[in-house]
N, C-alpha and C positions, 0 to 999 in steps of 0.2 A: 463562815456564815452559819454553819450548822453543827450540831453535836450528835449527829446520827451515827449509831454504832455500825461498823462494817460487818459485824457478825449477824445482823438481821437478814431476814429473807428479802428478796427484791420487792415484794408487796409491802412488807413492813418498812423497808427503807423509803419507799415512795410515800407512805403515810406519814412517816416522821419528817421527811423533807417538806411535805405539804404543811405540816404543823409548824415547822420552823419558819417557813415563808409567811404563814399567816401571823405568827408572833411578831415577825419583823414589820409587817404591814400595820398591825395594831400598835406595836411599840414606838414606831416612828410616825404614827398618825398619818400615814400616807393617804392623800386625798384621792377620790375617784378620778381615774384618768391618768394617774401617775404611773410612769413606766417602772417596772421592776426588772427590766432587762429582756434578754432573749433566752431561748432554750440553751444556746451555747454558753451564754453568760452563767446560767445556773449550773450547767454541767461543770464549767471550769471552777466556779467558786465552791461547789459542793464536793467535787471529785467523783461523782457517781456517773454511771453510764447514761447514754441518751435515753434508753427505754425507761430507766428508773425516773429520770427527770420528767420525761413525757407523761408518765403515769401520775406523778405528783401534780403536774400542771392540770391534767385531766380532772383529778379529784377536786382541785381548787376551782376549776371552771364549773364543774357540776354543782359545787356548793355556792356558786354565785359570788366568789371572792375575786377571781381573775377573769379577764376577757382576753381573747387571743385575736390580734389584728394582723392579717397577712400582708405581704407586699412590702414595698419600699417604706421605710419608716415604721414598720410594724413591730410586733413583739408582744410582750405580756404586760398588761396594764391592770391597775386596780379597778374592779368593777364598781358600778353604782351600787350603793348599799340598799338592797331591797329589804322588805320587812323581815324575812327569815334571817338574813345576815345581821341586821341590826339587833334582832332578838338574841342571836347567838353571841354577839360581842357584848351585849349588856350582861348576859348571864356569866360570861367568862370574866367579866370585870368585877363581879361581886366579891367582897372580902370573904376569906375562909374562916368565918367565926362559927361557933357551935350552932347558932340558929340557922345559918346558911346550910350547914351540913344536914341538919334535921329536915329542912325544907327540901333539900336535894333528894334525900331518901324518899320522902313522901311523893315528890313529883316523879321520880324514877319509877316507883312502884305503880303509880297510876298509868304511866306510859308504857311499861314493859310489855304488857300483853298486846297492846296495839302495835308496837314495833316488831315483836317476835311473830305475831300473826301475819303482819304485812310481809315479813321476810319469808314466811312459810308459803304464802300465796305466790310470791314473785321470784323465788330463788331459781337460779339456773344451775346447770351441772357445774359450771365454773365456780359459782358461789359455794356450792356444796363442798367442792374440793378445797377451796380456801378456808371455809369454816372448820373442816376436819383437820386441816393443817394447823390452824391456830389453836384448836382444841388439843392437839398433840403437844404444842408448845406449852400450853397450860399444864398438862400432865407432867411434862419433863422439866418444868422450871426449876432452876437451882437457886433456892433462897426466896425469901419473902418478896423482895423488890421485883425480882424476875417474874414471880407468880402474879403479882398485882399488875405488872406491865402486860403480861400475856392475857390476863383477865380483861383489862381495858381494851386491848386490841381486838379480842374476840367480840366483845359487845359493840364496839364501834363498827366492826365488819357486819354484824347482824343489822345494826341500824342503817348502814349504807344500802342494804338491800330493800329496806322498807320504802314504799313509794310515797309516803306522806312526808314531804320536805319539812314541814313545821315540826312534826313529831321528831324527825331525825335531829334537827337543830337543837331542840330543847333537851332531848334525851342524851345526846353526846355531851352537851354542856354539863348536865348533872353528873355524868361519869367523871368529868374533870374534877369537880368538887370532891367527889367521894374518893377518888384515887389520891388526891392531895392530902386528904384527912384520914387515910387508911390506917388501920392498926399495924403495929410493928412487932407483934409477938413472934416467937420462934416456933418451929415445929415441936420442940421439946416441951413447950408449954401446952400446946393443944395438938397432940400427934395425930388425932383423927380428923382435924378440921380440913386440911387440904384434900385428903382422900374423899371426904364427903362433898367438898366443893367441886372436885373434878368429876365425880359421878353425876352430880346435878347438871353440870354443863354438858356432859356426854348425852344425857337425856334430852336437853334442850336442843343441842345441835342435830341430833338424829330425828327429833320431831320436826324441826324445820326442814331437814333434808327430805323427809317423807311427805311433807305438805299436810301433816295430820294436825288440824287445828285443835282437836280435843287433847291430843298429846302435848301440844305446845302449851295450852292453858294449864295442864297438870304440871308440866315442867316449870313454868313460870311460878306457880304457887310454891313448889318445892324450893325454887331458887330464892324466893323472897323470905320463906320461913327458915332457911338455913343461914341467913346473913348473921 
């Protein structure tokens, strides 16, 4: 059912399992109210532990993609598509042509300060630990693909903290477009690029951790100008 790497952290496994379930719902065009099984079904098909599966289901429930029905005949069901979910699915369905990528960059840049500032206002100690862990993955990434995956995971985690559901949905959708169209140069071609990007993300994570909105704004400006 999934292509989730066993080498990922528990949080990352849950996020990738959630993405795989969402892809299945979209790909099979499952209607609202359709059963996608139970926690035990997902555990058996994915091979992951119950806590990882439970976290993936929680993420999907919080995003309005799944509903959980307890009791006899209960389980996990496709949720009614509210406006945020419909918008997210529409954005994810757009073809990856050059115009779409340019649009995604423009939209991301406009939303980034809103998302990062929301994260700075609402972050918890647990969020800070998670962000710093993801930042360490970015710094230690082996190769360009791993670097881009870590970058995407960090920004998705920042967005998950932001309380504005509409901004989260649009922002994370633009990340999908930019990741899919990302550059593939090697470190030998631009040896300073990854070091610069890691430093920029260090500043952004620490500004969010401190709840310093001025520092967040400065970090966002540096992040956008270093792309």
